[in-house]
mmCIF file of the N, C-alpha and C atoms, coordinates in Angstrom:
data_MODEL
# 
_entry.id   MODEL 
# 
loop_
_atom_site.group_PDB 
_atom_site.id 
_atom_site.type_symbol 
_atom_site.label_atom_id 
_atom_site.label_alt_id 
_atom_site.label_comp_id 
_atom_site.label_asym_id 
_atom_site.label_entity_id 
_atom_site.label_seq_id 
_atom_site.pdbx_PDB_ins_code 
_atom_site.Cartn_x 
_atom_site.Cartn_y 
_atom_site.Cartn_z 
_atom_site.occupancy 
_atom_site.B_iso_or_equiv 
_atom_site.pdbx_formal_charge 
_atom_site.auth_seq_id 
_atom_site.auth_comp_id 
_atom_site.auth_asym_id 
_atom_site.auth_atom_id 
_atom_site.pdbx_PDB_model_num 
ATOM 1   N N  . MET A 1 1  ? 81.590  107.125 112.934 1.00 0.00 ? 1  MET A N  1 
ATOM 2   C CA . MET A 1 1  ? 82.319  106.700 111.758 1.00 0.00 ? 1  MET A CA 1 
ATOM 3   C C  . MET A 1 1  ? 83.625  106.036 112.179 1.00 0.00 ? 1  MET A C  1 
ATOM 4   N N  . ALA A 1 2  ? 83.949  104.985 111.500 1.00 0.00 ? 2  ALA A N  1 
ATOM 5   C CA . ALA A 1 2  ? 85.132  104.212 111.849 1.00 0.00 ? 2  ALA A CA 1 
ATOM 6   C C  . ALA A 1 2  ? 86.385  104.802 111.218 1.00 0.00 ? 2  ALA A C  1 
ATOM 7   N N  . ILE A 1 3  ? 87.474  104.634 111.917 1.00 0.00 ? 3  ILE A N  1 
ATOM 8   C CA . ILE A 1 3  ? 88.779  105.004 111.388 1.00 0.00 ? 3  ILE A CA 1 
ATOM 9   C C  . ILE A 1 3  ? 89.253  103.852 110.507 1.00 0.00 ? 3  ILE A C  1 
ATOM 10  N N  . GLU A 1 4  ? 89.768  104.181 109.329 1.00 0.00 ? 4  GLU A N  1 
ATOM 11  C CA . GLU A 1 4  ? 90.340  103.183 108.441 1.00 0.00 ? 4  GLU A CA 1 
ATOM 12  C C  . GLU A 1 4  ? 91.823  103.501 108.288 1.00 0.00 ? 4  GLU A C  1 
ATOM 13  N N  . LEU A 1 5  ? 92.648  102.475 108.371 1.00 0.00 ? 5  LEU A N  1 
ATOM 14  C CA . LEU A 1 5  ? 94.080  102.647 108.179 1.00 0.00 ? 5  LEU A CA 1 
ATOM 15  C C  . LEU A 1 5  ? 94.532  101.773 107.020 1.00 0.00 ? 5  LEU A C  1 
ATOM 16  N N  . TYR A 1 6  ? 95.047  102.428 105.989 1.00 0.00 ? 6  TYR A N  1 
ATOM 17  C CA . TYR A 1 6  ? 95.623  101.734 104.837 1.00 0.00 ? 6  TYR A CA 1 
ATOM 18  C C  . TYR A 1 6  ? 97.114  101.615 105.091 1.00 0.00 ? 6  TYR A C  1 
ATOM 19  N N  . TRP A 1 7  ? 97.626  100.397 105.009 1.00 0.00 ? 7  TRP A N  1 
ATOM 20  C CA . TRP A 1 7  ? 99.023  100.156 105.338 1.00 0.00 ? 7  TRP A CA 1 
ATOM 21  C C  . TRP A 1 7  ? 99.572  99.021  104.491 1.00 0.00 ? 7  TRP A C  1 
ATOM 22  N N  . GLY A 1 8  ? 100.877 98.836  104.553 1.00 0.00 ? 8  GLY A N  1 
ATOM 23  C CA . GLY A 1 8  ? 101.526 97.750  103.837 1.00 0.00 ? 8  GLY A CA 1 
ATOM 24  C C  . GLY A 1 8  ? 102.499 97.047  104.766 1.00 0.00 ? 8  GLY A C  1 
ATOM 25  N N  . SER A 1 9  ? 102.585 95.753  104.615 1.00 0.00 ? 9  SER A N  1 
ATOM 26  C CA . SER A 1 9  ? 103.477 94.952  105.442 1.00 0.00 ? 9  SER A CA 1 
ATOM 27  C C  . SER A 1 9  ? 104.925 95.382  105.212 1.00 0.00 ? 9  SER A C  1 
ATOM 28  N N  . GLY A 1 10 ? 105.649 95.556  106.300 1.00 0.00 ? 10 GLY A N  1 
ATOM 29  C CA . GLY A 1 10 ? 107.049 95.935  106.225 1.00 0.00 ? 10 GLY A CA 1 
ATOM 30  C C  . GLY A 1 10 ? 107.313 97.422  106.294 1.00 0.00 ? 10 GLY A C  1 
ATOM 31  N N  . SER A 1 11 ? 106.262 98.226  106.333 1.00 0.00 ? 11 SER A N  1 
ATOM 32  C CA . SER A 1 11 ? 106.431 99.678  106.384 1.00 0.00 ? 11 SER A CA 1 
ATOM 33  C C  . SER A 1 11 ? 106.569 100.151 107.830 1.00 0.00 ? 11 SER A C  1 
ATOM 34  N N  . PRO A 1 12 ? 107.744 100.647 108.225 1.00 0.00 ? 12 PRO A N  1 
ATOM 35  C CA . PRO A 1 12 ? 107.893 101.150 109.595 1.00 0.00 ? 12 PRO A CA 1 
ATOM 36  C C  . PRO A 1 12 ? 107.033 102.393 109.835 1.00 0.00 ? 12 PRO A C  1 
ATOM 37  N N  . PHE A 1 13 ? 106.726 103.125 108.781 1.00 0.00 ? 13 PHE A N  1 
ATOM 38  C CA . PHE A 1 13 ? 105.884 104.318 108.924 1.00 0.00 ? 13 PHE A CA 1 
ATOM 39  C C  . PHE A 1 13 ? 104.451 103.910 109.263 1.00 0.00 ? 13 PHE A C  1 
ATOM 40  N N  . ALA A 1 14 ? 103.974 102.842 108.648 1.00 0.00 ? 14 ALA A N  1 
ATOM 41  C CA . ALA A 1 14 ? 102.645 102.328 108.966 1.00 0.00 ? 14 ALA A CA 1 
ATOM 42  C C  . ALA A 1 14 ? 102.624 101.751 110.378 1.00 0.00 ? 14 ALA A C  1 
ATOM 43  N N  . TRP A 1 15 ? 103.711 101.077 110.767 1.00 0.00 ? 15 TRP A N  1 
ATOM 44  C CA . TRP A 1 15 ? 103.764 100.481 112.111 1.00 0.00 ? 15 TRP A CA 1 
ATOM 45  C C  . TRP A 1 15 ? 103.638 101.553 113.182 1.00 0.00 ? 15 TRP A C  1 
ATOM 46  N N  . ARG A 1 16 ? 104.299 102.686 112.994 1.00 0.00 ? 16 ARG A N  1 
ATOM 47  C CA . ARG A 1 16 ? 104.223 103.714 114.039 1.00 0.00 ? 16 ARG A CA 1 
ATOM 48  C C  . ARG A 1 16 ? 102.801 104.253 114.182 1.00 0.00 ? 16 ARG A C  1 
ATOM 49  N N  . VAL A 1 17 ? 102.053 104.327 113.084 1.00 0.00 ? 17 VAL A N  1 
ATOM 50  C CA . VAL A 1 17 ? 100.650 104.756 113.172 1.00 0.00 ? 17 VAL A CA 1 
ATOM 51  C C  . VAL A 1 17 ? 99.816  103.672 113.840 1.00 0.00 ? 17 VAL A C  1 
ATOM 52  N N  . MET A 1 18 ? 100.078 102.418 113.511 1.00 0.00 ? 18 MET A N  1 
ATOM 53  C CA . MET A 1 18 ? 99.348  101.322 114.153 1.00 0.00 ? 18 MET A CA 1 
ATOM 54  C C  . MET A 1 18 ? 99.611  101.317 115.658 1.00 0.00 ? 18 MET A C  1 
ATOM 55  N N  . LEU A 1 19 ? 100.856 101.537 116.056 1.00 0.00 ? 19 LEU A N  1 
ATOM 56  C CA . LEU A 1 19 ? 101.176 101.611 117.484 1.00 0.00 ? 19 LEU A CA 1 
ATOM 57  C C  . LEU A 1 19 ? 100.442 102.771 118.149 1.00 0.00 ? 19 LEU A C  1 
ATOM 58  N N  . THR A 1 20 ? 100.362 103.894 117.464 1.00 0.00 ? 20 THR A N  1 
ATOM 59  C CA . THR A 1 20 ? 99.630  105.041 118.003 1.00 0.00 ? 20 THR A CA 1 
ATOM 60  C C  . THR A 1 20 ? 98.174  104.684 118.245 1.00 0.00 ? 20 THR A C  1 
ATOM 61  N N  . LEU A 1 21 ? 97.552  104.053 117.266 1.00 0.00 ? 21 LEU A N  1 
ATOM 62  C CA . LEU A 1 21 ? 96.148  103.657 117.406 1.00 0.00 ? 21 LEU A CA 1 
ATOM 63  C C  . LEU A 1 21 ? 95.970  102.681 118.568 1.00 0.00 ? 21 LEU A C  1 
ATOM 64  N N  . GLU A 1 22 ? 96.895  101.757 118.725 1.00 0.00 ? 22 GLU A N  1 
ATOM 65  C CA . GLU A 1 22 ? 96.803  100.776 119.810 1.00 0.00 ? 22 GLU A CA 1 
ATOM 66  C C  . GLU A 1 22 ? 97.029  101.426 121.173 1.00 0.00 ? 22 GLU A C  1 
ATOM 67  N N  . VAL A 1 23 ? 98.036  102.285 121.290 1.00 0.00 ? 23 VAL A N  1 
ATOM 68  C CA . VAL A 1 23 ? 98.318  102.964 122.564 1.00 0.00 ? 23 VAL A CA 1 
ATOM 69  C C  . VAL A 1 23 ? 97.116  103.791 122.998 1.00 0.00 ? 23 VAL A C  1 
ATOM 70  N N  . LYS A 1 24 ? 96.475  104.430 122.034 1.00 0.00 ? 24 LYS A N  1 
ATOM 71  C CA . LYS A 1 24 ? 95.320  105.266 122.359 1.00 0.00 ? 24 LYS A CA 1 
ATOM 72  C C  . LYS A 1 24 ? 94.037  104.452 122.516 1.00 0.00 ? 24 LYS A C  1 
ATOM 73  N N  . GLY A 1 25 ? 94.095  103.164 122.219 1.00 0.00 ? 25 GLY A N  1 
ATOM 74  C CA . GLY A 1 25 ? 92.925  102.300 122.373 1.00 0.00 ? 25 GLY A CA 1 
ATOM 75  C C  . GLY A 1 25 ? 91.822  102.610 121.380 1.00 0.00 ? 25 GLY A C  1 
ATOM 76  N N  . LEU A 1 26 ? 92.201  103.078 120.199 1.00 0.00 ? 26 LEU A N  1 
ATOM 77  C CA . LEU A 1 26 ? 91.205  103.448 119.194 1.00 0.00 ? 26 LEU A CA 1 
ATOM 78  C C  . LEU A 1 26 ? 90.889  102.254 118.298 1.00 0.00 ? 26 LEU A C  1 
ATOM 79  N N  . LYS A 1 27 ? 89.613  102.070 118.033 1.00 0.00 ? 27 LYS A N  1 
ATOM 80  C CA . LYS A 1 27 ? 89.195  101.014 117.124 1.00 0.00 ? 27 LYS A CA 1 
ATOM 81  C C  . LYS A 1 27 ? 89.382  101.524 115.702 1.00 0.00 ? 27 LYS A C  1 
ATOM 82  N N  . TYR A 1 28 ? 89.884  100.642 114.854 1.00 0.00 ? 28 TYR A N  1 
ATOM 83  C CA . TYR A 1 28 ? 90.098  101.026 113.463 1.00 0.00 ? 28 TYR A CA 1 
ATOM 84  C C  . TYR A 1 28 ? 89.949  99.807  112.571 1.00 0.00 ? 28 TYR A C  1 
ATOM 85  N N  . GLU A 1 29 ? 89.677  100.075 111.323 1.00 0.00 ? 29 GLU A N  1 
ATOM 86  C CA . GLU A 1 29 ? 89.574  99.019  110.331 1.00 0.00 ? 29 GLU A CA 1 
ATOM 87  C C  . GLU A 1 29 ? 90.893  98.961  109.579 1.00 0.00 ? 29 GLU A C  1 
ATOM 88  N N  . SER A 1 30 ? 91.511  97.809  109.594 1.00 0.00 ? 30 SER A N  1 
ATOM 89  C CA . SER A 1 30 ? 92.799  97.595  108.945 1.00 0.00 ? 30 SER A CA 1 
ATOM 90  C C  . SER A 1 30 ? 92.586  97.284  107.470 1.00 0.00 ? 30 SER A C  1 
ATOM 91  N N  . LYS A 1 31 ? 93.257  98.057  106.610 1.00 0.00 ? 31 LYS A N  1 
ATOM 92  C CA . LYS A 1 31 ? 93.177  97.852  105.160 1.00 0.00 ? 31 LYS A CA 1 
ATOM 93  C C  . LYS A 1 31 ? 94.594  97.569  104.655 1.00 0.00 ? 31 LYS A C  1 
ATOM 94  N N  . LEU A 1 32 ? 94.951  96.303  104.619 1.00 0.00 ? 32 LEU A N  1 
ATOM 95  C CA . LEU A 1 32 ? 96.283  95.891  104.190 1.00 0.00 ? 32 LEU A CA 1 
ATOM 96  C C  . LEU A 1 32 ? 96.369  95.932  102.666 1.00 0.00 ? 32 LEU A C  1 
ATOM 97  N N  . LEU A 1 33 ? 97.331  96.697  102.163 1.00 0.00 ? 33 LEU A N  1 
ATOM 98  C CA . LEU A 1 33 ? 97.571  96.779  100.728 1.00 0.00 ? 33 LEU A CA 1 
ATOM 99  C C  . LEU A 1 33 ? 98.747  95.870  100.375 1.00 0.00 ? 33 LEU A C  1 
ATOM 100 N N  . GLU A 1 34 ? 98.631  95.157  99.276  1.00 0.00 ? 34 GLU A N  1 
ATOM 101 C CA . GLU A 1 34 ? 99.711  94.290  98.827  1.00 0.00 ? 34 GLU A CA 1 
ATOM 102 C C  . GLU A 1 34 ? 100.498 95.011  97.742  1.00 0.00 ? 34 GLU A C  1 
ATOM 103 N N  . PHE A 1 35 ? 101.728 95.371  98.083  1.00 0.00 ? 35 PHE A N  1 
ATOM 104 C CA . PHE A 1 35 ? 102.587 96.075  97.138  1.00 0.00 ? 35 PHE A CA 1 
ATOM 105 C C  . PHE A 1 35 ? 102.846 95.239  95.897  1.00 0.00 ? 35 PHE A C  1 
ATOM 106 N N  . SER A 1 36 ? 103.003 93.932  96.079  1.00 0.00 ? 36 SER A N  1 
ATOM 107 C CA . SER A 1 36 ? 103.323 93.049  94.950  1.00 0.00 ? 36 SER A CA 1 
ATOM 108 C C  . SER A 1 36 ? 102.202 93.018  93.906  1.00 0.00 ? 36 SER A C  1 
ATOM 109 N N  . LYS A 1 37 ? 100.991 93.331  94.327  1.00 0.00 ? 37 LYS A N  1 
ATOM 110 C CA . LYS A 1 37 ? 99.843  93.378  93.409  1.00 0.00 ? 37 LYS A CA 1 
ATOM 111 C C  . LYS A 1 37 ? 99.576  94.801  92.906  1.00 0.00 ? 37 LYS A C  1 
ATOM 112 N N  . GLY A 1 38 ? 100.389 95.752  93.365  1.00 0.00 ? 38 GLY A N  1 
ATOM 113 C CA . GLY A 1 38 ? 100.214 97.141  92.932  1.00 0.00 ? 38 GLY A CA 1 
ATOM 114 C C  . GLY A 1 38 ? 99.001  97.829  93.523  1.00 0.00 ? 38 GLY A C  1 
ATOM 115 N N  . GLU A 1 39 ? 98.489  97.302  94.643  1.00 0.00 ? 39 GLU A N  1 
ATOM 116 C CA . GLU A 1 39 ? 97.278  97.882  95.239  1.00 0.00 ? 39 GLU A CA 1 
ATOM 117 C C  . GLU A 1 39 ? 97.491  99.321  95.700  1.00 0.00 ? 39 GLU A C  1 
ATOM 118 N N  . ASN A 1 40 ? 98.738  99.683  96.004  1.00 0.00 ? 40 ASN A N  1 
ATOM 119 C CA . ASN A 1 40 ? 99.021  101.049 96.429  1.00 0.00 ? 40 ASN A CA 1 
ATOM 120 C C  . ASN A 1 40 ? 99.055  102.018 95.238  1.00 0.00 ? 40 ASN A C  1 
ATOM 121 N N  . LYS A 1 41 ? 98.982  101.498 94.022  1.00 0.00 ? 41 LYS A N  1 
ATOM 122 C CA . LYS A 1 41 ? 98.952  102.340 92.819  1.00 0.00 ? 41 LYS A CA 1 
ATOM 123 C C  . LYS A 1 41 ? 97.611  102.238 92.095  1.00 0.00 ? 41 LYS A C  1 
ATOM 124 N N  . ALA A 1 42 ? 96.653  101.561 92.702  1.00 0.00 ? 42 ALA A N  1 
ATOM 125 C CA . ALA A 1 42 ? 95.324  101.431 92.107  1.00 0.00 ? 42 ALA A CA 1 
ATOM 126 C C  . ALA A 1 42 ? 94.621  102.791 92.117  1.00 0.00 ? 42 ALA A C  1 
ATOM 127 N N  . PRO A 1 43 ? 93.823  103.086 91.099  1.00 0.00 ? 43 PRO A N  1 
ATOM 128 C CA . PRO A 1 43 ? 93.148  104.384 91.026  1.00 0.00 ? 43 PRO A CA 1 
ATOM 129 C C  . PRO A 1 43 ? 92.341  104.737 92.277  1.00 0.00 ? 43 PRO A C  1 
ATOM 130 N N  . ALA A 1 44 ? 91.660  103.776 92.862  1.00 0.00 ? 44 ALA A N  1 
ATOM 131 C CA . ALA A 1 44 ? 90.857  104.059 94.058  1.00 0.00 ? 44 ALA A CA 1 
ATOM 132 C C  . ALA A 1 44 ? 91.739  104.512 95.211  1.00 0.00 ? 44 ALA A C  1 
ATOM 133 N N  . TYR A 1 45 ? 92.906  103.874 95.369  1.00 0.00 ? 45 TYR A N  1 
ATOM 134 C CA . TYR A 1 45 ? 93.807  104.274 96.454  1.00 0.00 ? 45 TYR A CA 1 
ATOM 135 C C  . TYR A 1 45 ? 94.474  105.614 96.149  1.00 0.00 ? 45 TYR A C  1 
ATOM 136 N N  . LEU A 1 46 ? 94.820  105.845 94.897  1.00 0.00 ? 46 LEU A N  1 
ATOM 137 C CA . LEU A 1 46 ? 95.461  107.109 94.528  1.00 0.00 ? 46 LEU A CA 1 
ATOM 138 C C  . LEU A 1 46 ? 94.534  108.305 94.745  1.00 0.00 ? 46 LEU A C  1 
ATOM 139 N N  . GLN A 1 47 ? 93.224  108.073 94.770  1.00 0.00 ? 47 GLN A N  1 
ATOM 140 C CA . GLN A 1 47 ? 92.293  109.152 95.108  1.00 0.00 ? 47 GLN A CA 1 
ATOM 141 C C  . GLN A 1 47 ? 92.442  109.551 96.570  1.00 0.00 ? 47 GLN A C  1 
ATOM 142 N N  . LEU A 1 48 ? 92.777  108.587 97.428  1.00 0.00 ? 48 LEU A N  1 
ATOM 143 C CA . LEU A 1 48 ? 93.006  108.877 98.845  1.00 0.00 ? 48 LEU A CA 1 
ATOM 144 C C  . LEU A 1 48 ? 94.389  109.473 99.064  1.00 0.00 ? 48 LEU A C  1 
ATOM 145 N N  . ASN A 1 49 ? 95.379  108.883 98.426  1.00 0.00 ? 49 ASN A N  1 
ATOM 146 C CA . ASN A 1 49 ? 96.762  109.315 98.593  1.00 0.00 ? 49 ASN A CA 1 
ATOM 147 C C  . ASN A 1 49 ? 97.434  109.343 97.221  1.00 0.00 ? 49 ASN A C  1 
ATOM 148 N N  . PRO A 1 50 ? 97.528  110.531 96.613  1.00 0.00 ? 50 PRO A N  1 
ATOM 149 C CA . PRO A 1 50 ? 98.083  110.623 95.263  1.00 0.00 ? 50 PRO A CA 1 
ATOM 150 C C  . PRO A 1 50 ? 99.540  110.184 95.158  1.00 0.00 ? 50 PRO A C  1 
ATOM 151 N N  . ARG A 1 51 ? 100.230 110.077 96.280  1.00 0.00 ? 51 ARG A N  1 
ATOM 152 C CA . ARG A 1 51 ? 101.617 109.610 96.250  1.00 0.00 ? 51 ARG A CA 1 
ATOM 153 C C  . ARG A 1 51 ? 101.711 108.092 96.150  1.00 0.00 ? 51 ARG A C  1 
ATOM 154 N N  . GLY A 1 52 ? 100.625 107.396 96.470  1.00 0.00 ? 52 GLY A N  1 
ATOM 155 C CA . GLY A 1 52 ? 100.623 105.935 96.393  1.00 0.00 ? 52 GLY A CA 1 
ATOM 156 C C  . GLY A 1 52 ? 101.475 105.272 97.446  1.00 0.00 ? 52 GLY A C  1 
ATOM 157 N N  . LYS A 1 53 ? 101.645 105.947 98.573  1.00 0.00 ? 53 LYS A N  1 
ATOM 158 C CA . LYS A 1 53 ? 102.463 105.399 99.661  1.00 0.00 ? 53 LYS A CA 1 
ATOM 159 C C  . LYS A 1 53 ? 101.576 105.093 100.864 1.00 0.00 ? 53 LYS A C  1 
ATOM 160 N N  . VAL A 1 54 ? 102.146 104.411 101.830 1.00 0.00 ? 54 VAL A N  1 
ATOM 161 C CA . VAL A 1 54 ? 101.440 104.114 103.074 1.00 0.00 ? 54 VAL A CA 1 
ATOM 162 C C  . VAL A 1 54 ? 102.210 104.752 104.220 1.00 0.00 ? 54 VAL A C  1 
ATOM 163 N N  . PRO A 1 55 ? 101.529 105.060 105.309 1.00 0.00 ? 55 PRO A N  1 
ATOM 164 C CA . PRO A 1 55 ? 100.127 104.817 105.622 1.00 0.00 ? 55 PRO A CA 1 
ATOM 165 C C  . PRO A 1 55 ? 99.223  105.966 105.163 1.00 0.00 ? 55 PRO A C  1 
ATOM 166 N N  . THR A 1 56 ? 97.948  105.643 105.087 1.00 0.00 ? 56 THR A N  1 
ATOM 167 C CA . THR A 1 56 ? 96.903  106.636 104.864 1.00 0.00 ? 56 THR A CA 1 
ATOM 168 C C  . THR A 1 56 ? 95.815  106.363 105.888 1.00 0.00 ? 56 THR A C  1 
ATOM 169 N N  . LEU A 1 57 ? 95.345  107.420 106.541 1.00 0.00 ? 57 LEU A N  1 
ATOM 170 C CA . LEU A 1 57 ? 94.286  107.306 107.544 1.00 0.00 ? 57 LEU A CA 1 
ATOM 171 C C  . LEU A 1 57 ? 93.041  108.001 107.017 1.00 0.00 ? 57 LEU A C  1 
ATOM 172 N N  . LYS A 1 58 ? 91.907  107.329 107.148 1.00 0.00 ? 58 LYS A N  1 
ATOM 173 C CA . LYS A 1 58 ? 90.621  107.910 106.780 1.00 0.00 ? 58 LYS A CA 1 
ATOM 174 C C  . LYS A 1 58 ? 89.763  107.909 108.038 1.00 0.00 ? 58 LYS A C  1 
ATOM 175 N N  . ASP A 1 59 ? 89.376  109.088 108.472 1.00 0.00 ? 59 ASP A N  1 
ATOM 176 C CA . ASP A 1 59 ? 88.542  109.251 109.670 1.00 0.00 ? 59 ASP A CA 1 
ATOM 177 C C  . ASP A 1 59 ? 87.272  109.965 109.230 1.00 0.00 ? 59 ASP A C  1 
ATOM 178 N N  . GLY A 1 60 ? 86.244  109.175 108.935 1.00 0.00 ? 60 GLY A N  1 
ATOM 179 C CA . GLY A 1 60 ? 85.043  109.752 108.343 1.00 0.00 ? 60 GLY A CA 1 
ATOM 180 C C  . GLY A 1 60 ? 85.366  110.221 106.930 1.00 0.00 ? 60 GLY A C  1 
ATOM 181 N N  . ASP A 1 61 ? 85.117  111.496 106.658 1.00 0.00 ? 61 ASP A N  1 
ATOM 182 C CA . ASP A 1 61 ? 85.419  112.064 105.344 1.00 0.00 ? 61 ASP A CA 1 
ATOM 183 C C  . ASP A 1 61 ? 86.822  112.661 105.284 1.00 0.00 ? 61 ASP A C  1 
ATOM 184 N N  . PHE A 1 62 ? 87.512  112.691 106.428 1.00 0.00 ? 62 PHE A N  1 
ATOM 185 C CA . PHE A 1 62 ? 88.838  113.302 106.503 1.00 0.00 ? 62 PHE A CA 1 
ATOM 186 C C  . PHE A 1 62 ? 89.908  112.274 106.163 1.00 0.00 ? 62 PHE A C  1 
ATOM 187 N N  . VAL A 1 63 ? 90.803  112.627 105.253 1.00 0.00 ? 63 VAL A N  1 
ATOM 188 C CA . VAL A 1 63 ? 91.884  111.725 104.839 1.00 0.00 ? 63 VAL A CA 1 
ATOM 189 C C  . VAL A 1 63 ? 93.216  112.420 105.070 1.00 0.00 ? 63 VAL A C  1 
ATOM 190 N N  . LEU A 1 64 ? 94.160  111.660 105.606 1.00 0.00 ? 64 LEU A N  1 
ATOM 191 C CA . LEU A 1 64 ? 95.480  112.206 105.905 1.00 0.00 ? 64 LEU A CA 1 
ATOM 192 C C  . LEU A 1 64 ? 96.531  111.137 105.640 1.00 0.00 ? 64 LEU A C  1 
ATOM 193 N N  . TYR A 1 65 ? 97.667  111.562 105.090 1.00 0.00 ? 65 TYR A N  1 
ATOM 194 C CA . TYR A 1 65 ? 98.792  110.642 104.927 1.00 0.00 ? 65 TYR A CA 1 
ATOM 195 C C  . TYR A 1 65 ? 100.038 111.304 105.471 1.00 0.00 ? 65 TYR A C  1 
ATOM 196 N N  . GLU A 1 66 ? 101.114 110.558 105.552 1.00 0.00 ? 66 GLU A N  1 
ATOM 197 C CA . GLU A 1 66 ? 102.367 110.898 106.224 1.00 0.00 ? 66 GLU A CA 1 
ATOM 198 C C  . GLU A 1 66 ? 102.222 110.549 107.711 1.00 0.00 ? 66 GLU A C  1 
ATOM 199 N N  . SER A 1 67 ? 103.043 109.622 108.159 1.00 0.00 ? 67 SER A N  1 
ATOM 200 C CA . SER A 1 67 ? 102.882 109.035 109.494 1.00 0.00 ? 67 SER A CA 1 
ATOM 201 C C  . SER A 1 67 ? 102.933 110.055 110.632 1.00 0.00 ? 67 SER A C  1 
ATOM 202 N N  . LEU A 1 68 ? 103.870 110.989 110.599 1.00 0.00 ? 68 LEU A N  1 
ATOM 203 C CA . LEU A 1 68 ? 103.947 111.962 111.694 1.00 0.00 ? 68 LEU A CA 1 
ATOM 204 C C  . LEU A 1 68 ? 102.741 112.891 111.706 1.00 0.00 ? 68 LEU A C  1 
ATOM 205 N N  . ALA A 1 69 ? 102.238 113.256 110.540 1.00 0.00 ? 69 ALA A N  1 
ATOM 206 C CA . ALA A 1 69 ? 101.027 114.082 110.472 1.00 0.00 ? 69 ALA A CA 1 
ATOM 207 C C  . ALA A 1 69 ? 99.832  113.316 111.040 1.00 0.00 ? 69 ALA A C  1 
ATOM 208 N N  . ILE A 1 70 ? 99.745  112.027 110.730 1.00 0.00 ? 70 ILE A N  1 
ATOM 209 C CA . ILE A 1 70 ? 98.659  111.198 111.259 1.00 0.00 ? 70 ILE A CA 1 
ATOM 210 C C  . ILE A 1 70 ? 98.757  111.094 112.772 1.00 0.00 ? 70 ILE A C  1 
ATOM 211 N N  . MET A 1 71 ? 99.965  110.849 113.277 1.00 0.00 ? 71 MET A N  1 
ATOM 212 C CA . MET A 1 71 ? 100.152 110.741 114.727 1.00 0.00 ? 71 MET A CA 1 
ATOM 213 C C  . MET A 1 71 ? 99.776  112.047 115.428 1.00 0.00 ? 71 MET A C  1 
ATOM 214 N N  . SER A 1 72 ? 100.176 113.164 114.875 1.00 0.00 ? 72 SER A N  1 
ATOM 215 C CA . SER A 1 72 ? 99.848  114.462 115.458 1.00 0.00 ? 72 SER A CA 1 
ATOM 216 C C  . SER A 1 72 ? 98.340  114.698 115.448 1.00 0.00 ? 72 SER A C  1 
ATOM 217 N N  . TYR A 1 73 ? 97.698  114.368 114.340 1.00 0.00 ? 73 TYR A N  1 
ATOM 218 C CA . TYR A 1 73 ? 96.240  114.502 114.230 1.00 0.00 ? 73 TYR A CA 1 
ATOM 219 C C  . TYR A 1 73 ? 95.538  113.653 115.291 1.00 0.00 ? 73 TYR A C  1 
ATOM 220 N N  . LEU A 1 74 ? 95.946  112.398 115.411 1.00 0.00 ? 74 LEU A N  1 
ATOM 221 C CA . LEU A 1 74 ? 95.312  111.504 116.390 1.00 0.00 ? 74 LEU A CA 1 
ATOM 222 C C  . LEU A 1 74 ? 95.535  112.001 117.812 1.00 0.00 ? 74 LEU A C  1 
ATOM 223 N N  . ASP A 1 75 ? 96.720  112.538 118.072 1.00 0.00 ? 75 ASP A N  1 
ATOM 224 C CA . ASP A 1 75 ? 97.015  113.029 119.421 1.00 0.00 ? 75 ASP A CA 1 
ATOM 225 C C  . ASP A 1 75 ? 96.170  114.256 119.762 1.00 0.00 ? 75 ASP A C  1 
ATOM 226 N N  . ARG A 1 76 ? 95.900  115.096 118.767 1.00 0.00 ? 76 ARG A N  1 
ATOM 227 C CA . ARG A 1 76 ? 95.053  116.270 119.017 1.00 0.00 ? 76 ARG A CA 1 
ATOM 228 C C  . ARG A 1 76 ? 93.585  115.894 119.136 1.00 0.00 ? 76 ARG A C  1 
ATOM 229 N N  . LYS A 1 77 ? 93.130  114.984 118.286 1.00 0.00 ? 77 LYS A N  1 
ATOM 230 C CA . LYS A 1 77 ? 91.712  114.609 118.289 1.00 0.00 ? 77 LYS A CA 1 
ATOM 231 C C  . LYS A 1 77 ? 91.359  113.704 119.481 1.00 0.00 ? 77 LYS A C  1 
ATOM 232 N N  . TYR A 1 78 ? 92.303  112.859 119.853 1.00 0.00 ? 78 TYR A N  1 
ATOM 233 C CA . TYR A 1 78 ? 92.091  111.912 120.957 1.00 0.00 ? 78 TYR A CA 1 
ATOM 234 C C  . TYR A 1 78 ? 93.253  112.106 121.944 1.00 0.00 ? 78 TYR A C  1 
ATOM 235 N N  . PRO A 1 79 ? 93.153  113.100 122.823 1.00 0.00 ? 79 PRO A N  1 
ATOM 236 C CA . PRO A 1 79 ? 94.308  113.497 123.648 1.00 0.00 ? 79 PRO A CA 1 
ATOM 237 C C  . PRO A 1 79 ? 94.740  112.512 124.732 1.00 0.00 ? 79 PRO A C  1 
ATOM 238 N N  . GLU A 1 80 ? 93.921  111.545 125.087 1.00 0.00 ? 80 GLU A N  1 
ATOM 239 C CA . GLU A 1 80 ? 94.295  110.617 126.161 1.00 0.00 ? 80 GLU A CA 1 
ATOM 240 C C  . GLU A 1 80 ? 94.505  109.212 125.634 1.00 0.00 ? 80 GLU A C  1 
ATOM 241 N N  . PRO A 1 81 ? 95.571  108.582 126.000 1.00 0.00 ? 81 PRO A N  1 
ATOM 242 C CA . PRO A 1 81 ? 96.765  109.113 126.655 1.00 0.00 ? 81 PRO A CA 1 
ATOM 243 C C  . PRO A 1 81 ? 97.603  109.913 125.646 1.00 0.00 ? 81 PRO A C  1 
ATOM 244 N N  . PRO A 1 82 ? 98.286  110.930 126.126 1.00 0.00 ? 82 PRO A N  1 
ATOM 245 C CA . PRO A 1 82 ? 99.065  111.765 125.208 1.00 0.00 ? 82 PRO A CA 1 
ATOM 246 C C  . PRO A 1 82 ? 100.293 111.027 124.657 1.00 0.00 ? 82 PRO A C  1 
ATOM 247 N N  . LEU A 1 83 ? 100.608 111.316 123.408 1.00 0.00 ? 83 LEU A N  1 
ATOM 248 C CA . LEU A 1 83 ? 101.799 110.716 122.787 1.00 0.00 ? 83 LEU A CA 1 
ATOM 249 C C  . LEU A 1 83 ? 103.027 111.584 122.981 1.00 0.00 ? 83 LEU A C  1 
ATOM 250 N N  . PHE A 1 84 ? 102.824 112.876 122.836 1.00 0.00 ? 84 PHE A N  1 
ATOM 251 C CA . PHE A 1 84 ? 103.932 113.813 122.862 1.00 0.00 ? 84 PHE A CA 1 
ATOM 252 C C  . PHE A 1 84 ? 103.898 114.592 124.165 1.00 0.00 ? 84 PHE A C  1 
ATOM 253 N N  . GLY A 1 85 ? 105.069 114.981 124.647 1.00 0.00 ? 85 GLY A N  1 
ATOM 254 C CA . GLY A 1 85 ? 105.165 115.718 125.912 1.00 0.00 ? 85 GLY A CA 1 
ATOM 255 C C  . GLY A 1 85 ? 104.613 117.117 125.858 1.00 0.00 ? 85 GLY A C  1 
# 
């Protein structure tokens, strides 16, 4: 199952998750949300993240939001290379 990352342009929180995915060499599907169109408040997205914020990570059936929680999850699930000391 592919990792999906929902993000918005200009979000430093989304960037840190994207950097984590790149450092770990993980393949993911990029889902860019346009804030100006309200895509982060669409009912389908709010089912994934009721706060309507980015980033949101979907790994199979598992969904997680909040950038540090996502980074910690990725570091535990995919330990090489490690992010944290």
